[in-house]
N, C-alpha and C positions, 0 to 999 in steps of 0.2 A: 273059492277063491278069486274062478274070475269074474264072478258079479260083484263082488267086493271092491276088484281092480276096477272095473268101470264108472262104479260109481264114486270112487273115492275120486279117479280125474274128471268127471263129468258133472258131480253134485253144485258146483257154482252157477255154473250156467243153466242148467235144469232149474234149480233154484229162482233164476232171473226169469225163466219162461212165464214158470208157476207164476211168481209172483207181475210177472208184466201183465197178461192174460188175464189174471183176478181182477188185476187194476181197473184193467182199460174196460173190463165187461162191467163193474160197481159202478166207476164214475160213465160209462155211458149211459147205464142205465138209470142211472140218477139224472142224467142232461134229458135223455128221451120223457123222466116223467116230469120235469119242469117245461118239454115243449110242448109235449100232448098229455096234458092235462086230462083224468077221466068225463066222460059225457061226450056232451056232441063233439066235440072236438075230436077225438078216437075215430068216434063213427065216422067222420068225415074224411079223416085221415083214410081208413079202411075200405070206404066206397070210393075212392080216387087211387089209391095205392092197388088195391084188386084189378084194376081195369087198365095198369100200364104194364105192355108187354116186355119194353125193355128194361123195368126194374124188378120185375121178376127176372129176366134171366140174368143181370148183375148179382142180384140180393138170396135169390132162390123161390119157393112158395109162400104166398103171402098168408099163411094161416095167421088166425087168432087176433086179427091184426085191433080190436078194439080192445084186448087187456095192454097191460104193461109191459108183463115177459113179451107176449106175440111182436109188437113192437122193436121191442129190445133185440129181442135175437132176428128178427128180417132187418134192421136198420144195421146190428153191428155183430150180432150173436154168429152167423155165418161167416161174414169175414174172420173169423178170432178161429174161426174152426178151420179155415184156410193156412193160417198161420200155424195150429197146433200141428195138421198134415207136415208143412215144412218145416215143421220144428223135427219132425220124426224122420224125415226125410235125411237131412243136417246129420241129424243124432247119430243114427244109426250106419250112414256108410262112412261117417269121420272114426267111428270106433271099430268097422270090418275092412271093407276095401282099401282105406286108408291105412291102417296100422300093419295093412300085409305088405301094402305098395312098399311102404317106409322100411319095411323089416323088421319090425317090433316083435309081429306076430311070430313066425319064427324062431326070434329066440324065447317067448314063452311056450311054444311049444318043443322045444326043446326040452324044456321039464316036466311038469305034472299037466300041464295044458293038452285037452284029447282035442280032432279034429274038429266038433263043435260046440265046445269050454266056450269059445269066445261068440261065437255069433248066438248061442242059446242063452247067454249071460244079456247080452245086448240088445238080446227081446224081450229079458223079463225085465231089463231096468226099462226099458220103454216101456211095458206093461205098463211098472206102479208109475212111473211117472206121468203117461196117460191119466191112471186113475185116481192122480192125484188134479190133476189138472182140470179132469170132472169133476170131481170132490169141489177144487176151490169154484169152478164154473159155478156151481150149484148153488154152493153159500153164495156167491156175490149175488147174483139173481135174487135170491129170496133176500138177504140186507137189504138189496135195493128196492124192498119191496112189492115184488113179484110172486105167485103164490108156488109155494114150496115143494108142489108135487109137480108142476111144468118145469120149474127147476132144475131139480134130481135127471128128469128126464131127458132136458138138454145137456147138461151134463154126461148124462151116460152116452149119450149120442155123440157128442165132442171128441170123449174118450174111444169112442167106437172108431173113430174117422181116423183119430191119429193113429190107433192099432192096425189099421188094414195097411195104410200109407207106411210104416214100421215095416211090415211083412212085404209089402212092395218092395220097400229099399234094399231088405236083407236079400233078397229075390235078383234084384238087379248087380247088387255086390259081387254075385255070383256069375256072370254074365259077361263080364269085363274086366279086363285085367287093371285097367286104370283107374284112381278113384275120379275123376273127370266125365269118363265114361259112367260108371256109376250112375255119378249124379244128373248124367244128361239122357238116361233110361227114365230114372225114375221121375224127375222134373218133367220129360214127356208126357210119361202116364197122367199123372198131376194135371197136366194139360189140358188133354183130352176127354180127362175126366169131365174137366170143368165146363168145356167147351158141351159134352154129351148134357151134362148135367142143363145148362144153359140153355139148348136147344128144346130140350124134354119142357123145360117149365114155360120157356115163350111158346112153343107149340103143344101145350099141355099133354105128352106123350109119356105116358107109365112108362112104355118099354124104354125110353130113348133115358128116362129118371136111373130105371132099372140097370139099365147099362154103364152107369157109372159111381164110384163106390161114395161120391160126393151126395150123388144122391139119397142112397141109401140111408143115410141117419137123419135123410132130411122127411123122410118118409115118416118117423114117428111121431110130425106133430105137436114138439110138446105144450105147446100153449093151447093144443086143440083137438081134434078127436084121437087119442094117443094109439099107437101101434106098437107092437113089442116086438112083432116078425124080423125089423131089421137088425134087431140085434144079434137073434140067429144068423139071419146072410152076413153079420160082418162078422161075426164066428167062424162061417165055414168059410167064409174067403180066408182069412188070416190063418186057419188051419190048412188049409191047401197050400196057399202060397209060400208058408212055412215049411212045408213037410217036403215040399217043390226043390225049394232055396236048399235046405238041408241033405236032398237025396243030390244036387246038383254037386253041393261042396263035397260030399266024400267021395264022388270019381275026377272031379277034375285035379289037375297039378296045383300044386301051393303056388301062388304069385300067377298062375295064369288062369283065364276065364272062360268062361265057356264059348264066346265067340274069339277068334282068332283076331291079334289087331292088321289092321290092314295097314301092309307096306307105304311108308314114305316115302318122295323122290329120291332118287339116289343121291342129288344133290342139292343142298338148299339155293335158294334164288340169293341175289344180290340183296336187297331189303334183309331177310330174313338174319344175311351172315352177320348185320351190324346189332347191337346190344338191344337199340329199341323194336329192331325187326322180331327178332328173340321174345319180346316182351310181349309184343303185340300178337303174336303167334299164340304165346302161355293162354293169353287173356279171352282171346278172340269169341273160342268156344261159349263160356261163359256171359262174353255180353251180346252175344247175339241172343242167348237164352231170354237174357234180359229185356231185351231190345224186342223180340216179338209179343213175349208176354206183356208188357207195359203197351205194345201198338195195340193188342186186341184189347185188352181191359181199357184204355184210354177210346177207345172208338166207343166200345160201349157207353161210357158215361158221356162222351158226346152226344150220342145218341139219344140220351136220359134227356141233357140237357132241356129239352124241347118241349119236355112234358112238366118242368118245374112250375112255369108259370100256372101250370091247370091247379096241379098240388097246394102252390102258395094261395091259390084264393080264396081256397077252403079251408086250410088250417093257419092258425097262427100258430102253430110250433112251428113250420118250415120259416114263417117270416123271420120269427125270432134265431132261428138258426142262422140262416142268411146275413140276416142284418147284421152279422158281428162279421162279416166283409165285405158288406157295398150295400145299398140302403137297394143298389135295383138287383131284383133276386136272379135275373139271368143271369149277370155281373159276379154278383154273390156265390152263385155254385158254378161257377166257372172259375173263378181265383181258388174256391174250397177241393174242388175237384184237382187244378191243377199244382196245388199244395200240396195233396198225398203223393201224388206222382212224383212229385219230387225230392218229395223226401223216399220214397223209392228209391231214383236215380242217383242221392243221395247214400243207399247201402249198396248200391252196385259199387259208387266212386271208393268206398270203404274200404269195403270184401277186395280190389282192385291193389289198393295201397298195403292190406295186409299182406298182401302175399307175399310183399319183402319176408314176414315172417317167417311164412312160411316156406319157402324157399330155404329160407334160412333152416330153420331145426329138418326140413328134411337132406340137407346137405350136399343141394345145389347150389347155393350160393360159392361154397367152397372151391367147387370147379372151375365155375366160372373166376373167381376173384384169385385164383392160382396162377390165371394169364397175364397179360395187360391192363385189366379191367379193373378202375378203382373203383372203390367202394362208394363213391358217390354217384358215381354215373349209374352203376347200378340201382340205385336209390331213386334217383330220377328217371327213369325209364320206365320205371310202374308211378311214377308220380307223373309224368308226362301223360300215361294211358289212360289213368284215372279221371284227369283234370280234362281230359279230350274225348272220354267217354261220357262221362255228366255233361258235356256242351251238346252232345250229340245226340242221348238220351232226352233231355231237357228237349230241345227243337225240337227235334222226332214224337215227342208225347203232347208237348202244344198245338202242332200242326196236325196232329191226330184228332186230339181232342175239338180244336176249333173247327177242320176242315168237314168231319162227322156232323156237330151240331149246324154248322155253314149250308149242309147238304140239304138236313131236314128244314132250316129255318126261309134256306134261302137266300141265304147275306153268307157269298164264299170269303169275304172280306174277314170273318172270325178267326178264319187259319194263321192270320196274318198277328191277329190280336192275343190271342191265346198263346199261341209261339213266342210271341215276347215277353207275357207273362211267366211262361215258364220260366224263359231265360235268365229274369228277373230273381230268380231264386238261386243264381248262381254264387253268389258271395255267402249264404248260409253254408251251402256244399263246402266252398274251398275251409272256409274255417274247419268244418267235421275234415276236411282231408291232411290240413296241417295237423291237428290236434292228433290224427292218428299216426303221422310221420314222428309227430314230438314222443309219444308216446314209444312206439319203436326205437327210435334215436334212443330215449334217457329210462324206463322202464317198459320193456319188451310186454311182462307179464300183467301189466294196468290195460292192455289195448282194449281187452271187454269195456273198459269207462264210454270210449269212444260209442257205443252201439247203447247203451245206457244215455246217454246225453241225445242222441236221434231217438231215441223212444219219449223219454222225455218231451223234449221237442213238439212229437207227434202230439201227444197226447193233452198238451198244452195249447198248440195251437189248434187243434180241432176242436177239444172239447170245451178250452177257454171262454171263446165269445160268449156261448148259447147258457154256459152258466154262471157268466159273469163274475169272472175269478178275479181280483184287484188286480191291479196295475203291477204292483211286485214280482206278483206269480204267472204273471202274462211276462214280462220282460226276462226270464229264466230261457223262453226258449228263443233257439236262436232263429228261428225261422216268423218270430216277431215282431224283429226287426227289419224283414226284406217287404217290400212294397206288394201285396195282395191284389194286384192285376189279375182283368183291365177295369177300367172304370177310374183308377182312385191315383190322387196325387204322390208322387215320387219325393223321396225325399232322400239324395245322396251322399248325405254324411253317414247314418250305418251302414250304410252298402259300402261306402270307402274304409270305415273304419274292421269289417269285419275281411274284407280283402286283404287289406293291409297286415291285420292280424294273422289272416291264414298263411300269407307270406313267410311274416314272422317267423311264425309257429314251423314253417317246413326247411325253412334255413338252419333252424338251430338244431330240428329233428334229424336234420341231414349229414349238419356237422357233427354230432353227437355219435350216431349211426357209424362215422369213419373212425370216431375214437373208441368205440369201447369193444368190448371181444365178443366174438359171435360165440353163437352158442354149439 
């Protein structure tokens, strides 16, 4: 019963995740095949990429880079594995600790649900989802032309990684009483795992790799010398983490966590007493996490930018990829990386806006609106916070990428150039934020479509230039209509249109929100 309930309330989002990962891996592998055809091109790529420490730290171990599957996994596969780990964290915590905090789990336990029924059901749902994700990834690689054996190994590695982080998430849900705290713990473990894996690959340290759950699956070497012992290590880790989580769940009070909540200040500050101050306080933890993660990754990509000329000098594939952004390969790389991180900033902004709906469903919006706070002001505080966060994240990301790249190349002016390049993506983000507000106001059940638009824009904008997609398809991406700086001319017309459309959608959405019934 618990498993059926979990699946019925989550299957749409899980199906979207499976389709998104599978499609990205399939299309990305086709793109890799076009960029690096068999023969000398792949051999040259392998000889260069295998020597770049920064690239190994960002992407993982450079295994079997003379094969299509090896390059596809190195360039894209391990990044998608990170996405799968994050999907597991979100799904598990949203269906365990969040349900408990909202009071829904208490109603279910008053019936036929046992103490562990929900946690076990969610883990079983996660296991099934990871199995389907792994099968989809294996099928995508095989259909794109890689070896079926290596594709199967990678699919298993992806599924194992997802399951480990599902177990980490269910354990984090027992430690703290608030969903935000559980997300913070799980994401902190994820970040530490990534750093340990990066240090292990850059320093060629087996001990550091094995200290990271992200490093376990990578040791399977899907298209190289396959190793199966990491599967056992992942299984043991899942068993230990799950057993510990269920033990903690059986001894703690319902609604409480293992760690007692830290007492807050006796009185709120002057700013916190305002609607905007309360909203900033609600979002500050999540936004700080976004900023920290993107700054670290941005610095890594900025360091890797200094090696782009060396790679592109030996491989036509890299030249083809970056030529879609700029004829100058270094500027093309910076533009592509800036675009990637701008899309991540868009994700942070969208999640901030959608908090309006979460507050409504949790009943906290009713408490605020019971006083003198009007609905439009409640919505506007979240929207302003989302826009401000997007601007700050774009500026920080661009500055970090440019600064580290400038330090390595001796040109510190790159910090300003790349900072401006990142801020040039803001109109597309404003349009997405406006679409999210419009969905909240008119049809809250369709807010998930905003994520679909972002994912579609990401796939088309990143893979489109290398795959030579036709112009009508490229125009479907919002980020195709903003300049991919640095080093290209700026057309103000699409920037103006996107900005005005975003403002109009926001206005209509806020008006609709003030007139419809709350959940």
